[in-house]
C-alpha positions as a LaTeX table, in Angstrom:
\begin{tabular}{lrrr}
\hline
Residue & $x$ (\AA) & $y$ (\AA) & $z$ (\AA) \\
\hline
Met1 & 9.18 & $-0.29$ & $-2.91$ \\
Leu2 & 9.23 & $-1.32$ & $-6.56$ \\
Ala3 & 12.11 & 0.85 & $-7.64$ \\
Val4 & 12.07 & 2.88 & $-10.83$ \\
Thr5 & 14.06 & 1.04 & $-13.49$ \\
Ala6 & 13.51 & 3.11 & $-16.64$ \\
Arg7 & 11.42 & 5.85 & $-18.09$ \\
Val8 & 7.97 & 4.82 & $-19.22$ \\
Pro9 & 8.02 & 3.52 & $-22.79$ \\
Glu10 & 7.58 & 6.05 & $-25.56$ \\
Gln11 & 5.19 & 3.66 & $-27.29$ \\
Val12 & 1.96 & 3.37 & $-25.31$ \\
Pro13 & 1.22 & $-0.36$ & $-24.70$ \\
Asp14 & $-1.81$ & $-1.72$ & $-26.54$ \\
Leu15 & $-3.62$ & $-2.50$ & $-23.28$ \\
Val16 & $-3.18$ & 1.07 & $-22.04$ \\
Ala17 & $-4.31$ & 2.52 & $-25.38$ \\
Ala18 & $-7.40$ & 0.32 & $-25.38$ \\
Leu19 & $-8.37$ & 1.34 & $-21.85$ \\
Ala20 & $-7.67$ & 5.02 & $-22.53$ \\
Gly21 & $-9.95$ & 5.21 & $-25.54$ \\
Asp22 & $-9.91$ & 8.77 & $-26.89$ \\
Arg23 & $-8.38$ & 10.25 & $-23.73$ \\
Thr24 & $-4.86$ & 11.65 & $-23.70$ \\
Val25 & $-2.17$ & 9.37 & $-22.25$ \\
Asp26 & 0.93 & 10.52 & $-20.35$ \\
Gly27 & 3.50 & 8.20 & $-18.76$ \\
Val28 & 4.18 & 8.72 & $-15.06$ \\
Trp29 & 6.14 & 5.83 & $-13.53$ \\
Thr30 & 7.89 & 2.53 & $-14.25$ \\
Asn31 & 8.57 & $-0.01$ & $-11.52$ \\
Gly32 & 10.83 & $-3.00$ & $-11.02$ \\
Ile33 & 8.37 & $-5.69$ & $-12.15$ \\
Gly34 & 7.63 & $-4.05$ & $-15.49$ \\
Gly35 & 4.50 & $-2.25$ & $-14.35$ \\
Thr36 & 3.72 & 1.27 & $-15.52$ \\
Thr37 & 1.44 & 4.07 & $-14.35$ \\
Trp38 & $-0.25$ & 6.41 & $-16.81$ \\
Arg39 & $-2.22$ & 9.62 & $-16.49$ \\
Leu40 & $-5.37$ & 9.56 & $-18.62$ \\
Gly41 & $-7.27$ & 12.68 & $-19.61$ \\
Arg42 & $-6.83$ & 16.26 & $-18.52$ \\
Ala43 & $-7.84$ & 18.60 & $-15.68$ \\
Glu44 & $-10.93$ & 17.54 & $-13.74$ \\
Asp45 & $-11.35$ & 14.42 & $-15.89$ \\
Thr46 & $-7.90$ & 13.01 & $-15.05$ \\
Thr47 & $-7.60$ & 9.41 & $-13.84$ \\
Tyr48 & $-4.57$ & 7.20 & $-13.22$ \\
Leu49 & $-4.10$ & 3.76 & $-14.72$ \\
Lys50 & $-1.65$ & 1.23 & $-13.29$ \\
Val51 & $-0.84$ & $-1.72$ & $-15.54$ \\
Gly52 & 1.46 & $-4.61$ & $-14.69$ \\
Pro53 & 1.97 & $-8.35$ & $-14.50$ \\
Ile54 & $-0.11$ & $-10.21$ & $-11.91$ \\
His55 & 2.42 & $-10.62$ & $-9.12$ \\
Pro56 & 2.62 & $-10.62$ & $-5.32$ \\
Glu57 & 3.28 & $-6.89$ & $-5.68$ \\
Phe58 & 0.27 & $-6.27$ & $-7.94$ \\
Asp59 & $-3.11$ & $-7.99$ & $-7.86$ \\
Pro60 & $-5.71$ & $-5.40$ & $-8.86$ \\
Val61 & $-8.74$ & $-7.17$ & $-7.37$ \\
Arg62 & $-6.98$ & $-7.71$ & $-4.03$ \\
Asp63 & $-5.58$ & $-4.20$ & $-4.08$ \\
Ala64 & $-8.97$ & $-2.56$ & $-4.77$ \\
Ala65 & $-10.44$ & $-4.10$ & $-1.60$ \\
Arg66 & $-7.78$ & $-2.41$ & 0.50 \\
Tyr67 & $-8.22$ & 0.96 & $-1.18$ \\
Glu68 & $-11.97$ & 0.84 & $-0.73$ \\
Trp69 & $-11.63$ & 0.11 & 2.99 \\
Leu70 & $-8.88$ & 2.68 & 3.61 \\
Ala71 & $-10.77$ & 5.44 & 1.79 \\
Ser72 & $-13.04$ & 5.84 & 4.83 \\
Tyr73 & $-10.09$ & 7.00 & 6.92 \\
Val74 & $-7.31$ & 8.55 & 4.83 \\
Pro75 & $-7.07$ & 10.01 & 1.31 \\
Val76 & $-6.18$ & 7.19 & $-1.10$ \\
Pro77 & $-6.90$ & 6.53 & $-4.78$ \\
Val78 & $-10.58$ & 5.59 & $-5.18$ \\
Pro79 & $-10.85$ & 2.56 & $-7.51$ \\
Leu80 & $-12.77$ & 3.20 & $-10.73$ \\
Gly81 & $-12.16$ & $-0.14$ & $-12.41$ \\
Val82 & $-9.97$ & $-3.23$ & $-12.28$ \\
Gly83 & $-9.35$ & $-6.15$ & $-14.60$ \\
Glu84 & $-6.99$ & $-8.80$ & $-15.92$ \\
Leu85 & $-5.93$ & $-9.84$ & $-19.40$ \\
Asp86 & $-3.41$ & $-12.56$ & $-20.35$ \\
Gly87 & $-1.57$ & $-12.47$ & $-17.04$ \\
Trp88 & $-1.57$ & $-8.68$ & $-16.83$ \\
Gly89 & $-3.74$ & $-6.59$ & $-14.58$ \\
Trp90 & $-4.97$ & $-3.03$ & $-14.60$ \\
Phe91 & $-6.23$ & $-0.70$ & $-11.91$ \\
Glu92 & $-7.77$ & 2.68 & $-12.75$ \\
Ser93 & $-8.36$ & 5.19 & $-9.98$ \\
Ala94 & $-9.28$ & 8.77 & $-9.25$ \\
Pro95 & $-6.29$ & 11.01 & $-8.49$ \\
Val96 & $-4.99$ & 11.69 & $-4.99$ \\
Pro97 & $-4.50$ & 15.41 & $-4.26$ \\
Gly98 & $-1.13$ & 17.01 & $-3.66$ \\
Trp99 & 2.27 & 16.13 & $-5.05$ \\
Met100 & 4.81 & 13.35 & $-4.84$ \\
Ala101 & 7.69 & 14.44 & $-2.63$ \\
Val102 & 10.07 & 12.50 & $-4.87$ \\
Asp103 & 10.71 & 12.99 & $-8.56$ \\
Gly104 & 9.63 & 10.07 & $-10.74$ \\
Phe105 & 13.23 & 9.13 & $-11.49$ \\
Gly106 & 14.84 & 9.66 & $-8.11$ \\
Gly107 & 15.71 & 12.69 & $-5.99$ \\
Pro108 & 13.39 & 15.26 & $-4.43$ \\
Ala109 & 10.58 & 16.64 & $-6.53$ \\
Pro110 & 11.54 & 20.07 & $-7.90$ \\
Arg111 & 8.82 & 21.89 & $-5.91$ \\
Phe112 & 10.33 & 20.57 & $-2.65$ \\
Ala113 & 14.02 & 20.60 & $-3.60$ \\
Asp114 & 14.85 & 23.79 & $-1.70$ \\
Arg115 & 13.43 & 22.48 & 1.61 \\
Val116 & 14.63 & 18.92 & 1.82 \\
Gly117 & 14.87 & 18.76 & 5.61 \\
Glu118 & 11.35 & 20.07 & 6.09 \\
Thr119 & 10.04 & 17.67 & 3.46 \\
Ile120 & 11.62 & 14.63 & 5.09 \\
Arg121 & 10.14 & 15.59 & 8.46 \\
Ala122 & 6.76 & 16.08 & 6.77 \\
Leu123 & 6.98 & 12.57 & 5.31 \\
Gly124 & 7.52 & 11.20 & 8.81 \\
Ala125 & 4.58 & 13.20 & 10.13 \\
Ala126 & 2.41 & 11.90 & 7.28 \\
Leu127 & 3.26 & 8.30 & 8.14 \\
Arg128 & 2.42 & 8.95 & 11.79 \\
His129 & $-0.93$ & 10.41 & 10.66 \\
Phe130 & $-1.65$ & 7.21 & 8.74 \\
His131 & $-0.80$ & 5.00 & 11.72 \\
Asp132 & $-2.80$ & 7.14 & 14.16 \\
Thr133 & $-5.87$ & 7.52 & 11.93 \\
Val134 & $-6.58$ & 4.09 & 10.44 \\
Pro135 & $-8.25$ & 1.91 & 13.12 \\
Val136 & $-6.19$ & $-1.17$ & 13.89 \\
Asp137 & $-9.00$ & $-3.00$ & 15.68 \\
Asp138 & $-11.30$ & $-2.82$ & 12.64 \\
Cys139 & $-8.75$ & $-3.66$ & 9.95 \\
Pro140 & $-9.59$ & $-6.84$ & 7.97 \\
Phe141 & $-6.11$ & $-7.09$ & 6.41 \\
Thr142 & $-2.74$ & $-8.21$ & 7.73 \\
Trp143 & 0.87 & $-7.70$ & 6.70 \\
Ser144 & 2.48 & $-9.63$ & 9.49 \\
Ala145 & 6.17 & $-10.38$ & 9.83 \\
Glu146 & 5.31 & $-14.08$ & 10.13 \\
Glu147 & 3.54 & $-14.03$ & 6.76 \\
Arg148 & 6.46 & $-12.24$ & 5.16 \\
Leu149 & 9.03 & $-14.63$ & 6.63 \\
Ala150 & 7.01 & $-17.62$ & 5.42 \\
Arg151 & 7.40 & $-16.42$ & 1.82 \\
Leu152 & 11.19 & $-16.28$ & 2.06 \\
Pro153 & 13.51 & $-19.20$ & 1.32 \\
Pro154 & 14.21 & $-20.97$ & 4.65 \\
Ala155 & 17.87 & $-19.89$ & 4.74 \\
Ala156 & 16.91 & $-16.24$ & 4.18 \\
Ala157 & 14.25 & $-16.42$ & 6.88 \\
Arg158 & 16.78 & $-17.85$ & 9.35 \\
Arg159 & 19.18 & $-14.99$ & 8.60 \\
Val160 & 16.49 & $-12.44$ & 9.39 \\
Gly161 & 15.83 & $-14.15$ & 12.72 \\
Ala162 & 13.03 & $-14.34$ & 15.25 \\
Val163 & 10.16 & $-11.86$ & 15.04 \\
Pro164 & 10.30 & $-9.04$ & 17.64 \\
His165 & 7.32 & $-8.32$ & 19.89 \\
Leu166 & 4.45 & $-6.62$ & 18.07 \\
Asp167 & 3.50 & $-2.94$ & 18.37 \\
Pro168 & 0.45 & $-3.12$ & 16.09 \\
Val169 & $-0.85$ & $-0.39$ & 13.79 \\
Val170 & $-2.37$ & $-0.50$ & 10.34 \\
Cys171 & 0.72 & $-0.24$ & 8.16 \\
His172 & 0.93 & 1.34 & 4.73 \\
Gly173 & 2.90 & $-1.68$ & 3.49 \\
Asp174 & 5.18 & 0.29 & 1.15 \\
Ala175 & 5.93 & 3.48 & 3.06 \\
Cys176 & 8.79 & 4.55 & 0.80 \\
Asn177 & 8.85 & 8.28 & 0.18 \\
Pro178 & 7.32 & 8.37 & $-3.35$ \\
Asn179 & 4.11 & 6.83 & $-1.97$ \\
Thr180 & 3.17 & 9.83 & 0.15 \\
His181 & 1.70 & 12.96 & $-1.44$ \\
Leu182 & 2.11 & 16.36 & 0.20 \\
Phe183 & 0.48 & 19.72 & $-0.32$ \\
Asp184 & 2.70 & 22.74 & $-0.99$ \\
Asp185 & 2.58 & 23.64 & 2.72 \\
Leu186 & 3.96 & 20.11 & 3.44 \\
Ser187 & 0.76 & 18.87 & 5.09 \\
Val188 & $-0.32$ & 15.35 & 4.16 \\
Ala189 & $-2.39$ & 15.09 & 0.98 \\
Gly190 & $-2.72$ & 11.34 & 0.40 \\
Phe191 & $-1.17$ & 7.92 & 0.06 \\
Val192 & $-0.66$ & 5.55 & $-2.89$ \\
Asp193 & 0.63 & 1.99 & $-3.54$ \\
Leu194 & $-1.23$ & 0.39 & $-0.66$ \\
Ala195 & $-1.42$ & $-3.17$ & $-1.95$ \\
Arg196 & 0.20 & $-4.62$ & 1.17 \\
Ser197 & $-1.50$ & $-2.45$ & 3.77 \\
Gly198 & $-2.63$ & $-4.26$ & 6.90 \\
Val199 & $-1.97$ & $-4.85$ & 10.57 \\
Ala200 & 1.74 & $-5.07$ & 11.37 \\
Asp201 & 4.35 & $-3.45$ & 13.60 \\
Arg202 & 4.84 & 0.30 & 13.10 \\
Trp203 & 8.56 & $-0.36$ & 12.50 \\
Ala204 & 7.63 & $-2.47$ & 9.46 \\
Asp205 & 6.75 & 0.88 & 7.83 \\
Leu206 & 9.36 & 3.01 & 9.56 \\
Ala207 & 12.20 & 0.81 & 8.28 \\
Pro208 & 11.59 & 1.23 & 4.51 \\
Ala209 & 10.48 & 4.83 & 5.02 \\
Ser210 & 13.79 & 5.73 & 6.65 \\
Met211 & 15.79 & 3.60 & 4.20 \\
Ser212 & 14.21 & 5.41 & 1.26 \\
Val213 & 15.35 & 8.76 & 2.64 \\
Gly214 & 18.86 & 7.67 & 1.70 \\
Trp215 & 17.74 & 6.49 & $-1.73$ \\
Asn216 & 15.81 & 9.66 & $-2.57$ \\
Phe217 & 17.41 & 12.50 & $-0.59$ \\
Gly218 & 20.89 & 11.29 & 0.35 \\
Gly219 & 22.50 & 9.54 & 3.30 \\
Gly220 & 22.63 & 10.86 & 6.83 \\
Leu221 & 19.14 & 12.38 & 6.81 \\
Glu222 & 17.14 & 9.39 & 8.01 \\
His223 & 16.84 & 10.81 & 11.52 \\
Leu224 & 14.74 & 13.67 & 10.16 \\
Leu225 & 11.98 & 11.30 & 9.09 \\
Leu226 & 12.02 & 9.58 & 12.48 \\
Glu227 & 11.85 & 12.97 & 14.21 \\
Gly228 & 8.90 & 13.98 & 12.05 \\
Tyr229 & 7.15 & 10.76 & 13.01 \\
Gly230 & 7.67 & 11.43 & 16.70 \\
Ile231 & 10.46 & 8.99 & 17.52 \\
Gly232 & 12.17 & 10.29 & 20.65 \\
Arg233 & 9.18 & 12.48 & 21.47 \\
Asp234 & 6.26 & 10.16 & 22.32 \\
Ile235 & 7.45 & 6.95 & 20.62 \\
Pro236 & 10.74 & 5.48 & 21.89 \\
Met237 & 13.53 & 4.77 & 19.46 \\
Asp238 & 13.87 & 1.02 & 18.85 \\
Ala239 & 17.13 & 0.42 & 16.98 \\
Val240 & 16.68 & $-3.35$ & 17.22 \\
Lys241 & 13.34 & $-3.26$ & 15.40 \\
Leu242 & 14.56 & $-0.72$ & 12.87 \\
Asp243 & 17.43 & $-3.05$ & 11.99 \\
Trp244 & 15.26 & $-6.19$ & 12.00 \\
Tyr245 & 12.55 & $-4.78$ & 9.73 \\
Ser246 & 15.17 & $-3.26$ & 7.43 \\
Arg247 & 16.73 & $-6.70$ & 7.01 \\
Leu248 & 13.32 & $-8.27$ & 6.42 \\
Trp249 & 12.59 & $-5.65$ & 3.74 \\
Asp250 & 15.91 & $-6.29$ & 2.02 \\
Ala251 & 15.32 & $-10.06$ & 2.11 \\
Gly252 & 12.11 & $-9.80$ & 0.09 \\
Gly253 & 13.53 & $-9.32$ & $-3.42$ \\
Val254 & 11.69 & $-8.60$ & $-6.66$ \\
Pro255 & 11.73 & $-11.07$ & $-9.60$ \\
Pro256 & 12.73 & $-9.99$ & $-13.12$ \\
Ala257 & 10.26 & $-7.92$ & $-15.05$ \\
Pro258 & 8.34 & $-9.65$ & $-17.87$ \\
Gln259 & 7.66 & $-7.98$ & $-21.20$ \\
Ser260 & 4.69 & $-5.64$ & $-21.47$ \\
Pro261 & 1.74 & $-6.80$ & $-23.60$ \\
\hline
\end{tabular}
């Protein structure tokens, strides 16, 4: 997850203003590489615009291909336009229904704050829905542990250790809690930030999903997400993989954010 680092800038960047034209512009999100997400327009004409530096975490042309493929199976943002300018990229999409379970600056979203336990279980159930619904045999994308290890410095890769045996699904790729939208009844509404989606082990998603429970809702509640997913019911608990993929996630790192254009 590209963690929130600051509120979106009060001054709308020139690139965002140019792409918005005469539509209203509202800031939504700021991430750890200096990217921002903006809501353009109102009501039924609303779209979302993500702008950021071209980076392993954000390549709008690459990302659009994943969204277009996934849209046949699960609700995801439908790409409306992508582009690049002076090392910065932009990705405009139709909105996903429902609501973020997490407030834009940390903590549960206000509409879910009085039912935290139920919400965390619902996030686990939503991730299971993603894994069960998107067909692994047809997926043209990968997010393998071997690929991820190869991008680490050799010493860091050695500390993470040998790759466990594979239990393949199509992974979200950034299954942290803010990237799942829920309806008010806590049923799954949609998924966002799917730039790394592809075939991988289910625990590659379960690790950051459970870690982000602590970041967003507080420690000691991670088991609720695993229960919602079905761990201990029809999927065995695998503490070794949970630990391994958590360490791989932590080893990734995010470089400093450049200045916005």
